[in-house]
C-alpha positions as CSV (number, residue, x, y, z in Angstrom):
1,M,0.6,-17.4,6.9
2,W,2.9,-16.1,4.2
3,T,6.1,-14.5,5.2
4,A,7.5,-11.4,3.7
5,L,10.0,-13.5,1.7
6,S,7.2,-15.4,-0.1
7,L,5.8,-12.1,-1.5
8,R,9.1,-11.1,-3.0
9,G,10.4,-12.0,-6.5
10,H,13.5,-13.9,-7.2
11,N,15.3,-11.0,-8.8
12,R,16.2,-9.5,-5.5
13,A,14.4,-6.2,-6.2
14,M,10.9,-5.1,-5.3
15,H,8.6,-2.8,-7.1
16,L,6.9,-0.3,-4.7
17,W,5.1,3.0,-4.8
18,T,4.9,5.8,-2.2
19,V,3.0,9.1,-2.0
20,Q,5.1,11.9,-0.5
21,H,5.1,15.6,-0.1
22,R,6.5,17.4,-3.1
23,A,9.3,18.8,-0.9
24,V,10.9,15.4,-0.7
25,L,12.0,15.8,-4.4
26,E,14.4,18.5,-3.2
27,S,15.8,16.1,-0.6
28,L,16.2,13.4,-3.3
29,E,18.0,15.9,-5.6
30,D,20.1,17.6,-2.9
31,A,21.1,14.7,-0.6
32,G,20.5,11.8,-3.1
33,E,18.1,10.1,-0.7
34,L,14.8,10.5,1.2
35,L,14.9,9.9,5.0
36,G,12.0,9.8,7.4
37,D,11.6,12.8,9.7
38,W,9.8,12.8,13.1
39,D,8.8,16.4,12.5
40,R,6.8,15.4,9.4
41,I,4.6,12.9,11.1
42,M,1.1,14.4,10.7
43,V,-0.4,12.7,13.8
44,R,1.8,13.1,16.8
45,N,0.3,10.2,18.8
46,Y,1.5,7.9,16.1
47,R,5.1,8.3,17.2
48,A,5.0,5.4,19.7
49,C,3.7,3.1,17.0
50,Y,6.3,4.2,14.5
51,Q,9.0,3.7,17.1
52,E,7.9,0.0,17.3
53,M,8.3,-0.2,13.5
54,V,11.8,1.3,13.8
55,A,12.6,-1.2,16.5
56,E,11.4,-4.1,14.3
57,M,13.4,-2.8,11.3
58,A,16.5,-2.6,13.6
59,R,15.9,-6.2,14.7
60,R,15.9,-7.2,11.0
61,G,19.1,-5.2,10.3
62,L,17.3,-2.3,8.6
63,V,19.0,0.6,10.3
64,S,17.2,3.9,10.0
65,G,19.4,6.0,12.3
66,D,16.4,6.2,14.7
67,R,14.4,8.0,12.0
68,P,10.8,7.0,11.2
69,P,10.4,4.8,8.2
70,V,9.3,5.8,4.8
71,W,6.1,4.1,4.0
72,A,5.4,2.5,0.6
73,W,3.0,-0.1,-0.9
74,A,3.9,-3.4,-2.6
75,G,3.5,-3.3,-6.4
76,P,4.1,-0.7,-9.1
77,D,2.5,2.7,-9.4
78,T,-0.2,1.5,-11.8
79,R,-1.5,5.1,-12.3
80,D,-5.0,3.9,-11.8
81,N,-7.8,4.3,-9.4
82,R,-6.5,1.6,-7.1
83,V,-3.4,3.7,-6.4
84,A,-5.4,7.0,-6.2
85,L,-7.9,5.5,-3.7
86,V,-5.2,4.3,-1.4
87,A,-3.2,7.5,-1.6
88,E,-6.4,9.6,-0.9
89,A,-7.2,7.4,2.1
90,L,-3.8,7.9,3.6
91,L,-3.5,11.7,3.0
92,C,-7.1,12.9,2.7
93,P,-6.4,15.7,0.3
94,Q,-9.5,17.9,-0.3
95,T,-8.5,20.7,-2.6
96,P,-6.5,21.0,-5.8
97,E,-3.8,22.7,-3.8
98,E,-3.6,19.8,-1.4
99,Y,-3.2,17.4,-4.3
100,A,-0.6,19.6,-5.9
101,R,1.6,19.3,-2.7
102,C,1.9,15.5,-3.2
103,V,3.8,13.3,-5.7
104,M,3.8,9.6,-6.4
105,L,7.2,7.9,-6.6
106,D,7.5,4.6,-8.4
107,L,10.3,2.6,-6.8
108,D,12.5,-0.4,-7.6
109,M,14.0,-1.3,-4.2
110,P,16.5,-3.9,-3.2
111,D,14.8,-6.6,-1.1
112,E,17.2,-6.3,1.7
113,V,16.1,-2.7,2.6
114,V,12.3,-3.4,2.8
115,L,10.2,-4.6,5.7
116,L,6.8,-5.9,4.6
117,S,3.9,-6.2,7.0
118,S,0.1,-6.4,7.0
119,Y,-1.5,-3.0,6.9
120,G,-4.6,-4.4,8.6
121,R,-2.6,-5.8,11.5
122,W,-0.6,-2.6,11.7
123,N,-3.8,-0.6,12.1
124,D,-5.0,-3.0,14.9
125,F,-1.6,-2.6,16.6
126,M,-1.8,1.2,16.3
127,E,-5.3,1.3,17.7
128,A,-4.2,-0.8,20.7
129,V,-1.2,1.5,21.4
130,I,-3.2,4.8,21.0
131,L,-6.1,3.5,23.2
132,G,-3.5,2.5,25.9
133,E,-4.0,-1.2,25.9
134,E,-1.5,-3.0,28.1
135,S,1.6,-4.1,26.1
136,P,0.1,-4.6,22.6
137,V,2.1,-6.9,20.4
138,M,2.4,-6.5,16.6
139,D,1.9,-9.6,14.5
140,W,4.5,-9.3,11.7
141,S,3.1,-12.1,9.6
142,I,1.2,-11.6,6.4
143,G,-1.8,-13.8,5.6
144,R,-2.6,-14.9,2.1
145,E,-5.9,-12.9,2.2
146,E,-3.9,-9.8,2.9
147,L,-1.8,-9.7,-0.3
148,N,-3.5,-6.4,-1.5
149,G,-2.9,-4.9,2.0
150,V,0.8,-5.2,2.3
151,Q,2.7,-2.2,3.4
152,A,6.4,-1.7,3.0
153,C,8.6,0.3,5.4
154,L,12.0,1.6,4.3
155,P,14.8,3.1,6.3
156,R,15.5,5.4,3.3
157,V,14.9,5.8,-0.4
158,A,18.0,6.4,-2.6
159,A,17.5,8.6,-5.6
160,G,18.7,5.7,-7.8
161,W,15.8,3.6,-6.7
162,V,13.2,6.0,-8.1
163,L,11.8,4.9,-11.5
164,G,9.4,7.8,-11.9
165,V,7.7,10.7,-10.3
166,R,4.2,12.1,-11.1
167,P,1.7,14.3,-9.4
168,L,-1.0,12.8,-7.2
169,E,-4.2,12.7,-9.1
170,P,-7.7,12.4,-7.6
171,F,-9.7,9.2,-7.7
172,R,-12.0,9.2,-10.8
173,P,-15.2,7.2,-10.3
174,E,-16.0,7.5,-14.0
175,E,-12.9,5.5,-14.8
176,E,-14.0,2.8,-12.3
177,E,-17.3,2.5,-14.2
178,D,-15.4,2.2,-17.5
179,E,-13.2,-0.5,-16.1
180,E,-16.2,-2.5,-14.8
181,G,-17.9,-2.4,-18.1
182,G,-20.1,0.6,-17.2
183,I,-21.1,3.4,-19.5
184,S,-18.2,5.2,-20.9
185,S,-18.2,8.9,-21.7
């Protein structure tokens, strides 16, 4: 198993991306930071799971003020279908209006404010909690095979860590074909 430390660079900064509601831009501008908010959690029965993430962050010295974490993904915002597909899977936007409500933030975060974990293992843990399994335990390790499924949880995002902001754009299957050597338009 790889640890979170083995995924990080030696420059003490980590490049991440996150998809957020457009309203967070106001928070970033007004308060200078983005904080998690329990009222913005879209699925209410996720709260118990998120509280375990908050507890793990606290155990590692990442204090969130008992707020839910801000979720992000390891790697830069590549502006390609890989990012669009993950963002769509997370938010499920259906209409142009729903896409317009979301923005992508490209981040450069200090290592010491990031908790990395396996997205697959996190989903297994969430399922166990939601289905009421007795005392589920989250495995915080990250396997080598999971390098493309690493999630990052942050106690906050400071405005100075934002490298760029852009609208969320839909997945474009025609670009996928072009990238794979398919027929281009």
